[in-house]
C-alpha positions as CSV (number, residue, x, y, z in Angstrom):
1,M,-11.5,17.7,-3.7
2,R,-10.5,16.7,-0.2
3,R,-6.9,16.8,0.8
4,P,-5.7,13.2,1.5
5,V,-4.4,12.4,4.9
6,S,-3.5,8.8,4.2
7,G,-0.4,7.6,5.9
8,M,0.1,10.6,8.2
9,S,1.3,10.2,11.7
10,V,-0.5,11.6,14.7
11,A,2.1,14.4,15.0
12,E,1.7,15.3,11.3
13,M,-2.1,15.5,11.6
14,S,-1.8,17.5,14.8
15,M,0.4,20.1,13.1
16,L,-2.2,20.5,10.3
17,I,-5.0,21.0,12.7
18,H,-3.2,23.4,15.0
19,S,-1.7,25.4,12.2
20,G,-5.1,25.9,10.6
21,V,-4.2,24.0,7.4
22,M,-7.0,21.4,7.9
23,S,-9.9,21.2,10.4
24,P,-10.7,18.1,12.3
25,V,-13.9,17.9,10.3
26,E,-11.9,17.8,7.0
27,I,-9.6,15.2,8.4
28,A,-12.5,13.0,9.6
29,E,-14.2,13.3,6.2
30,A,-10.9,12.3,4.5
31,V,-10.5,9.3,6.8
32,F,-14.0,8.0,6.0
33,D,-13.4,8.5,2.3
34,A,-10.2,6.5,2.6
35,I,-12.0,3.7,4.4
36,D,-14.7,3.7,1.8
37,R,-12.2,3.4,-1.0
38,H,-10.0,0.8,0.7
39,A,-10.5,-2.6,-1.1
40,D,-10.3,-4.7,2.1
41,K,-13.7,-4.3,3.8
42,S,-12.7,-6.6,6.7
43,V,-10.6,-4.1,8.5
44,F,-13.5,-2.5,10.4
45,I,-16.3,-4.4,12.1
46,S,-18.3,-1.2,12.7
47,L,-17.9,2.5,11.9
48,L,-19.0,5.4,14.1
49,K,-19.5,8.1,11.5
50,D,-22.2,10.1,13.3
51,R,-20.3,10.1,16.5
52,A,-17.0,10.9,14.8
53,M,-18.4,13.8,12.8
54,D,-19.9,15.3,16.0
55,E,-16.6,14.9,17.9
56,A,-14.7,16.3,14.9
57,A,-17.0,19.4,14.8
58,A,-16.6,20.0,18.5
59,A,-12.8,19.7,18.1
60,A,-12.8,22.1,15.2
61,K,-14.8,24.7,17.2
62,R,-12.4,24.4,20.1
63,V,-9.4,24.9,17.9
64,A,-10.9,27.8,16.1
65,D,-11.9,29.5,19.4
66,G,-8.3,29.0,20.8
67,R,-9.5,26.4,23.4
68,S,-7.8,23.3,22.1
69,L,-7.6,20.4,24.5
70,G,-4.0,19.7,23.4
71,L,-1.9,17.9,20.9
72,L,-4.5,15.2,20.2
73,D,-7.6,17.3,19.8
74,G,-9.3,16.3,16.6
75,I,-7.0,13.3,15.8
76,P,-8.9,10.2,14.5
77,I,-8.5,6.9,16.5
78,A,-9.9,3.4,16.0
79,W,-10.6,0.8,18.7
80,K,-10.3,-3.0,18.6
81,D,-13.6,-4.8,19.0
82,L,-13.0,-5.5,22.7
83,F,-13.6,-2.0,23.9
84,D,-17.1,-0.9,25.0
85,I,-18.4,1.9,22.9
86,E,-21.7,3.5,24.2
87,G,-24.6,2.2,22.1
88,L,-22.8,-0.6,20.4
89,T,-22.6,-4.3,21.3
90,T,-19.0,-5.5,22.0
91,T,-18.7,-8.7,19.9
92,A,-14.9,-9.5,20.5
93,G,-14.7,-10.5,16.8
94,S,-17.4,-13.2,17.3
95,T,-21.0,-13.5,16.1
96,V,-22.2,-15.3,19.3
97,L,-22.1,-12.1,21.3
98,S,-23.9,-10.0,18.7
99,T,-27.3,-10.4,20.5
100,N,-25.9,-9.0,23.8
101,A,-27.1,-5.7,25.0
102,P,-25.3,-2.6,23.7
103,A,-22.8,-1.0,26.1
104,T,-24.4,1.7,28.2
105,K,-21.1,3.7,28.4
106,D,-17.7,3.8,26.9
107,A,-14.9,1.7,28.4
108,A,-12.8,3.8,30.8
109,V,-9.9,4.2,28.5
110,V,-12.1,5.2,25.6
111,D,-13.6,7.9,27.7
112,L,-10.2,9.2,28.8
113,V,-9.1,9.4,25.2
114,R,-12.3,11.1,24.2
115,Q,-11.6,13.7,26.9
116,S,-8.3,14.5,25.1
117,G,-10.3,15.4,22.0
118,M,-9.6,12.4,19.9
119,V,-12.2,11.3,17.4
120,A,-13.5,7.7,17.5
121,I,-13.7,6.4,13.9
122,G,-14.8,2.8,14.5
123,R,-14.1,-0.6,15.8
124,T,-11.6,-2.9,14.1
125,N,-11.6,-6.5,13.3
126,M,-9.7,-9.1,15.3
127,S,-9.1,-12.8,15.9
128,E,-12.2,-14.2,17.5
129,F,-12.1,-13.7,21.3
130,A,-8.5,-12.4,20.8
131,F,-7.3,-16.0,20.8
132,S,-4.8,-16.2,17.9
133,G,-1.6,-14.5,16.9
134,I,-2.4,-15.0,13.2
135,G,-5.5,-12.8,12.7
136,I,-7.8,-15.1,10.7
137,N,-11.5,-14.5,11.3
138,P,-14.1,-16.6,9.6
139,H,-17.0,-14.4,10.6
140,Y,-16.0,-10.9,9.7
141,G,-13.3,-11.7,7.2
142,T,-9.5,-11.8,7.5
143,P,-7.7,-8.4,7.1
144,H,-5.0,-8.7,4.5
145,N,-1.5,-7.4,5.2
146,P,-1.1,-4.2,3.1
147,K,2.7,-4.7,2.8
148,S,2.4,-7.9,0.8
149,T,3.3,-7.6,-2.9
150,D,3.1,-11.3,-3.8
151,V,0.3,-13.3,-2.2
152,P,-2.4,-12.4,0.4
153,R,-0.7,-12.6,3.8
154,V,-1.9,-12.4,7.4
155,S,-1.8,-9.2,9.3
156,G,-1.1,-10.9,12.6
157,G,-3.4,-11.2,15.6
158,S,-5.2,-10.7,17.5
159,S,-5.3,-6.9,16.8
160,S,-5.4,-7.6,13.1
161,G,-7.8,-4.8,12.0
162,S,-6.1,-2.2,14.2
163,A,-2.7,-2.9,12.6
164,V,-4.0,-2.8,9.1
165,A,-6.0,0.4,9.7
166,V,-2.7,2.1,10.6
167,A,-0.4,0.3,8.1
168,A,-2.8,1.0,5.2
169,G,-2.9,4.7,6.2
170,L,-6.6,4.7,7.1
171,V,-6.1,6.1,10.6
172,P,-2.9,7.3,12.4
173,V,-3.5,5.2,15.5
174,A,-5.6,2.3,16.6
175,I,-5.8,0.7,20.1
176,G,-5.2,-3.0,20.6
177,T,-4.9,-5.5,23.4
178,D,-2.0,-7.9,24.1
179,T,-2.2,-11.1,26.0
180,G,0.5,-13.1,24.3
181,G,1.7,-10.7,21.6
182,S,-1.5,-9.3,20.0
183,I,-0.1,-5.7,19.7
184,R,3.6,-6.4,19.0
185,I,3.0,-9.2,16.5
186,P,0.7,-7.3,14.1
187,A,2.9,-4.2,14.5
188,A,5.9,-6.3,13.4
189,F,4.1,-8.0,10.5
190,N,2.8,-4.7,9.1
191,G,5.9,-2.6,9.6
192,I,4.5,-0.1,12.2
193,V,5.1,0.6,15.9
194,G,3.2,-1.3,18.6
195,Y,3.5,-0.5,22.3
196,K,2.3,-3.0,24.9
197,A,2.2,-1.2,28.2
198,S,2.9,-2.8,31.6
199,R,-0.2,-4.6,33.0
200,G,-2.2,-2.1,35.1
201,R,-0.9,1.0,33.4
202,Y,-4.4,1.6,31.9
203,S,-7.8,0.8,33.2
204,M,-9.4,-2.4,32.0
205,D,-12.9,-1.4,32.9
206,G,-15.1,-2.0,29.9
207,V,-12.6,-4.2,28.0
208,F,-13.6,-7.7,27.1
209,P,-11.0,-10.1,28.7
210,L,-9.1,-13.1,27.4
211,A,-6.9,-13.9,30.4
212,K,-7.0,-11.3,33.2
213,S,-3.6,-12.1,34.6
214,L,-2.0,-11.4,31.2
215,D,-4.2,-8.9,29.4
216,C,-2.6,-5.5,28.5
217,L,-3.4,-2.6,26.3
218,G,-1.6,-0.2,24.0
219,P,-1.5,1.7,20.7
220,L,-0.5,0.7,17.2
221,C,0.8,3.7,15.3
222,R,3.4,5.0,12.9
223,T,6.1,6.3,15.3
224,V,7.2,6.0,18.9
225,Q,6.4,9.7,19.4
226,D,2.8,8.9,18.5
227,A,2.7,6.1,21.0
228,I,3.9,8.4,23.7
229,W,1.3,11.0,23.0
230,V,-1.5,8.5,23.0
231,D,-0.2,6.7,26.1
232,A,-0.6,10.0,28.0
233,A,-4.2,10.3,26.9
234,M,-5.0,6.7,27.8
235,R,-3.8,7.4,31.4
236,G,-5.7,10.7,31.6
237,A,-2.6,12.8,31.6
238,T,-3.0,16.3,30.1
239,R,0.3,16.1,28.2
240,P,3.1,13.5,27.7
241,E,5.9,13.5,30.3
242,I,8.3,11.6,28.1
243,T,10.6,13.7,25.9
244,R,13.5,13.0,23.5
245,A,16.6,12.6,25.8
246,T,19.9,12.9,23.9
247,D,22.0,11.5,26.7
248,T,20.1,8.2,27.1
249,R,22.6,5.3,27.1
250,L,21.2,2.0,25.9
251,D,22.3,-1.1,27.7
252,I,20.8,-4.1,26.0
253,V,20.6,-7.8,26.7
254,V,20.1,-10.1,23.7
255,P,18.9,-13.6,24.7
256,E,21.0,-16.5,23.3
257,N,18.1,-19.0,23.9
258,G,14.5,-19.4,22.8
259,V,13.9,-16.5,20.5
260,F,16.1,-17.4,17.6
261,D,15.0,-21.1,17.3
262,G,13.8,-21.7,13.8
263,A,14.0,-18.0,12.9
264,E,14.1,-17.1,9.2
265,P,17.5,-16.0,7.9
266,G,16.0,-12.7,6.7
267,V,14.6,-11.9,10.1
268,I,18.0,-12.6,11.8
269,E,19.8,-10.5,9.2
270,A,17.5,-7.5,9.7
271,F,17.7,-7.8,13.5
272,E,21.5,-8.1,13.6
273,A,21.9,-5.2,11.2
274,A,19.8,-3.1,13.6
275,L,21.9,-4.3,16.6
276,S,25.1,-3.2,14.6
277,R,23.6,0.2,14.1
278,L,22.8,0.5,17.8
279,E,26.3,-0.5,18.8
280,K,27.7,2.2,16.5
281,A,25.4,4.7,18.1
282,G,26.9,3.8,21.5
283,A,24.7,1.0,22.8
284,R,26.3,-1.6,25.0
285,I,25.1,-5.1,24.1
286,E,25.5,-8.3,26.1
287,R,24.4,-11.7,24.8
288,I,23.3,-14.1,27.6
289,R,21.0,-17.0,28.3
290,I,17.7,-16.1,30.0
291,P,16.9,-19.2,32.1
292,A,13.3,-18.2,32.4
293,F,12.7,-18.6,28.7
294,D,13.6,-22.3,28.9
295,A,11.6,-22.7,32.1
296,I,8.5,-21.1,30.5
297,S,8.7,-23.4,27.5
298,E,9.0,-26.5,29.8
299,L,6.2,-25.3,32.0
300,V,3.8,-25.0,29.0
301,K,4.8,-28.5,27.7
302,A,4.2,-30.0,31.2
303,R,1.1,-28.1,32.4
304,G,-0.3,-26.1,29.5
305,A,-0.4,-22.4,29.0
306,L,-1.7,-19.9,31.5
307,V,-3.7,-18.0,28.9
308,T,-5.4,-21.2,27.8
309,A,-6.4,-22.1,31.4
310,E,-7.9,-18.6,32.0
311,A,-9.6,-18.5,28.6
312,F,-11.3,-21.8,29.3
313,A,-12.6,-20.6,32.6
314,L,-14.1,-17.5,30.8
315,H,-15.6,-19.4,27.9
316,R,-16.4,-22.9,29.2
317,E,-20.2,-22.4,29.1
318,R,-20.0,-21.2,25.5
319,L,-17.9,-24.2,24.5
320,T,-20.4,-26.7,25.9
321,G,-23.6,-24.9,24.8
322,A,-25.6,-24.8,21.6
323,I,-23.6,-21.8,20.3
324,A,-20.3,-23.7,20.3
325,D,-20.9,-24.6,16.6
326,Q,-21.0,-20.8,15.8
327,I,-17.4,-20.3,17.1
328,D,-14.3,-20.8,15.0
329,P,-13.4,-24.5,15.5
330,R,-9.7,-23.6,15.8
331,V,-10.5,-21.2,18.6
332,V,-12.7,-23.8,20.3
333,A,-10.0,-26.5,20.0
334,R,-7.3,-24.2,21.6
335,I,-9.5,-23.0,24.4
336,K,-10.6,-26.5,25.3
337,L,-7.0,-27.4,26.0
338,G,-7.4,-25.3,29.2
339,E,-9.8,-27.9,30.5
340,K,-6.8,-30.1,31.2
341,T,-5.2,-27.6,33.6
342,S,-6.1,-28.5,37.2
343,M,-6.6,-25.9,39.9
344,A,-3.4,-27.2,41.6
345,D,-1.5,-26.7,38.3
346,Y,-2.9,-23.3,37.8
347,I,-1.8,-22.1,41.3
348,D,1.6,-23.6,40.7
349,M,1.9,-21.8,37.4
350,L,1.2,-18.5,39.1
351,D,3.8,-19.2,41.8
352,I,6.3,-20.2,39.2
353,R,5.5,-17.0,37.3
354,R,6.2,-14.8,40.3
355,R,9.5,-16.5,40.9
356,L,10.7,-16.4,37.3
357,T,9.7,-12.8,37.0
358,K,11.7,-11.8,40.1
359,E,14.7,-13.9,39.1
360,T,14.7,-12.4,35.6
361,E,14.4,-8.8,36.9
362,D,17.5,-9.4,39.1
363,L,19.4,-10.9,36.1
364,L,18.6,-7.9,33.8
365,A,19.6,-5.4,36.5
366,G,17.8,-2.5,34.9
367,R,18.8,-3.3,31.3
368,L,16.4,-3.6,28.4
369,V,16.0,-6.7,26.3
370,A,16.1,-6.9,22.5
371,F,15.2,-9.7,20.1
372,P,13.0,-10.1,16.9
373,S,9.4,-9.5,17.6
374,V,8.5,-12.6,15.6
375,A,10.9,-15.2,14.2
376,H,9.3,-15.0,10.7
377,V,7.6,-12.6,8.5
378,A,3.9,-12.6,7.9
379,P,2.9,-15.9,6.3
380,A,0.5,-16.5,3.4
381,I,-3.1,-16.9,4.3
382,D,-4.2,-19.7,2.0
383,P,-1.9,-22.5,3.3
384,L,-3.0,-21.7,6.9
385,L,-6.7,-21.9,5.9
386,A,-6.1,-25.3,4.2
387,N,-4.2,-27.0,6.9
388,D,-5.1,-27.0,10.6
389,D,-1.8,-28.6,11.7
390,L,0.1,-25.9,9.9
391,F,-2.1,-23.2,11.4
392,F,-1.5,-24.4,15.0
393,A,2.3,-24.8,14.4
394,V,2.6,-21.3,12.9
395,N,0.4,-19.8,15.5
396,G,2.5,-21.2,18.3
397,K,5.8,-20.0,16.7
398,T,4.2,-16.6,16.0
399,L,3.3,-16.1,19.7
400,R,6.5,-17.6,21.1
401,N,8.8,-14.6,21.3
402,T,6.3,-12.0,22.5
403,G,4.7,-14.6,24.9
404,F,7.8,-14.7,27.0
405,G,7.3,-11.0,27.8
406,N,3.6,-11.5,28.7
407,F,4.5,-14.3,31.1
408,L,7.2,-12.2,32.8
409,D,5.0,-9.1,32.9
410,W,7.3,-7.0,30.7
411,C,6.4,-3.9,28.8
412,G,7.5,-3.8,25.2
413,V,7.6,-1.8,21.9
414,S,8.0,-3.3,18.5
415,I,9.8,-1.0,16.0
416,P,10.4,-1.8,12.3
417,C,14.0,-2.7,11.7
418,G,14.1,-3.8,8.1
419,T,12.7,-6.5,5.8
420,G,13.0,-10.2,5.5
421,D,11.6,-12.8,3.0
422,A,9.4,-11.4,0.2
423,G,10.3,-7.9,1.3
424,M,8.0,-8.2,4.3
425,P,8.6,-6.1,7.5
426,V,10.6,-7.3,10.4
427,G,10.2,-5.9,13.9
428,L,12.8,-5.4,16.7
429,L,11.1,-5.9,20.1
430,L,12.6,-3.7,22.9
431,S,11.3,-4.8,26.3
432,G,11.6,-3.7,29.9
433,V,10.5,-5.2,33.2
434,A,7.1,-4.3,34.7
435,G,6.8,-0.6,35.4
436,D,9.7,0.5,33.3
437,D,7.5,2.0,30.7
438,E,8.9,5.5,30.9
439,K,12.5,4.2,30.5
440,L,11.4,2.0,27.6
441,L,9.6,4.7,25.8
442,T,12.3,7.3,26.4
443,T,14.9,4.9,25.0
444,A,12.8,3.8,22.1
445,L,12.2,7.5,21.2
446,R,15.9,8.2,21.3
447,Y,16.9,5.2,19.2
448,E,14.0,4.7,16.9
449,D,15.7,6.2,13.8
450,V,18.8,4.0,14.5
451,I,16.7,0.9,14.8
452,R,14.8,1.7,11.6
453,G,18.1,2.4,9.8
């Protein structure tokens, strides 16, 4: 009988491999067994068993011969269905792209991770075209949140399958994309860690876009340490530069506006309890208004969302062609809102974005920002399927908190900080300005246990 590896972190698996307790082949076999036994068949869109077993065998030989590529050699990884994988068609969670030609090579970041020795398990499900924070997909099924004990609940989007694959213990890490919260939202809903890197930290070559001025990448995993290890591989670094610093002082800004509007009491309670623990651990916390949050909300009301304008430019031919009926009507309706954004409005939005980003960077003065990743816990699936108005309202609220960071070009990491309604996970989002990834990850590593409580 195979040894189970379900729920292990990257670091735990790495220890098993490099101590000789388990080989990468045994681990890969155990992962595919777990996927096969998992009741929710909508987590993965495609599996790469032949490739994975070849990569695992190569890793096992390297480790046995004393030629390991490093900490990640032989570790399984899953990829959101936006990343090109050689020989597969990239469908972006949609059926209308299924007749496209298969990719002739891996996406650049997939190739870099392969060079670290990681084993590609498969591609995970997602919101169609990555255009929803909820995670419902009418084509490939909707991955169910494994933390729910009452009713079927959403896993969050758009990296829904990636989050569930990790939260259900099927793989230790999965890679997602984040344009308005699509890594941090599902991480919060599923009680795992989700790190959205600064835009430009990783290559976007071979990644299907949503809005190029906002799109970011990052890992969903069990711990901040895991995120740091995988971040290094995604950049082509031979080893992680970030270590656990014991003298890291945490200066936090907590916004007084925007992020707590309509928040569930359980979410606020879990977040405030985490803040209290951080204060006791020596963190300095200041509560202030962040004017950019109000300005962003007013801008969206007046001129529409930047993501919607760019998504419409990308998909306009699909929305007016014969295949439009094959796309989720809710995705079509939201993308079509971008048609109302004029070129003048779009240019103005970019100018306003640059100004607000600089003003907010000056206001923060090197401090990190903390607030709930999402103002509510993962909602039930059935009411959202039954009511379009409810879906759009919940989707907007779900994306609100994380969306501020995308607009301002922040990096961010969502860390579990407790539970809210129905015992569902709550995430604390720690964010830094563009390029402050090392500071963010160092601080998150230092204070992760405090935040978790």
